[in-house]
N, C-alpha and C positions, 0 to 999 in steps of 0.2 A: 522578516522574522515571523515565525509561526506564533499566532496568538491563541488564547484559550478557546474562542469560538471555533477556530479552525481545528483545534484538537478534538473538541466535542463532536464536530461534524464528521471528522475522520473516525472517531470512536463509533459513532452510529453506523457509519458505512461498513466498518470492519466487523462490528458485533452482529450485524444483520445476516452475515454469512454462516452457513452450517458449520464451518470449520473454526468459528470464532473462539471456541473454548479449548482448542487443541493446545496442549502445553508445549512450550519451547524447551529450552535447556533447564528452566526452573519450573516450579509448580504453579507459577503465576498464571491466572486466567483473566479474561476481561470481566468476569463476574465481580472481581475484587476492586474494580475501578470506582472511585468516588470523586467528589469535588476536590478533595485533598490531592488525589492522584494527578488531576489536571494542573493544579497549582504547582505541585512539585515538578512535573514535566516541564511546564513553562519556565519555571525558575532555572532548571538545569539547562534548557535551551538558551535562555537569555544570558546565563553566565558562561556558556560554552563548555560546561562540564558534563553534558550528556554523552554517554558512551553506549554504543550498541552492544548487546550481549552476544555471546557466541550462538551460532545457529545449530539447532539439533538436526542431525543428518540421519535419515533412515533410508532403507532400501526396500522398494516395493517390486514384487515379481512382474515380469513381462510375459506375454503370451508365448514367446519363443524359448522360455526357460531361464532367461537371464534376469538381471535385476537392474532397476534404474534408481538413481539417487533422488531423494526428495528432501529439500531443506525446509525446516520449520523455524521461523523466527519467533521470538517471544511475543506475546500479545502487545506488550508496551511498544516494542519495536515496530510491530505492524501498524499501530496507530500513528507513530511518528512518520513512517514511510508513506502512509496514505495521506497524511496532512501535507507533507512535502510535495507529493505528487499533485494534490489539489491546488496548492499555491502555484506551482510551476505551470500547471495546465491553465490556470486563470491568467497568468502572465502571457504565455505564448499564444493561447487561443484568443484571449480578450483583446490583445493589441494587434491581432491580425498579422503576426510575424510569419506564420506558416502560409504558404500559398494554398489557394482553394484546391489546387490539383494534387496536393500532398496527402496521401492516404495512409502512410505507414505509421503505426503505433499511435493512432489518434482515436479518441472516443467517437464512436459512431461512424468510423471510417475503416475500411478493410480492403483486401484485394478484390472482394466482390463489388464494393462501391466503385473502385477504380475501373474495373472491367465495364460496369454499367455506364460510367462516364465516357469511355472511349468508344462504346458501341452506339451511342446516341447520334 
């Protein structure tokens, strides 16, 4: 279960990014978050009534003349997603479930670190 301290940590992480105040489908931004916001989010998560909002989809131009889709979740949803990611990372990394040789989609690991490992 995601607790209020995890929500606040996720908020700090998300709000530190330059795109933190990009609006999703609503006009809500992270500037509007307060202690009450964290309490409401926690209550919704605890009662299983939290629902993600629809994602705003925009298309940005590519160099070849085409466009690529870009999905923008609401700021509230970004905080929940980051908190869930943090909790799962703590579980899987903290308990040593992943092998040290596993480099895919892990913080501080990449194809570059994998290549360094095999060339040693």
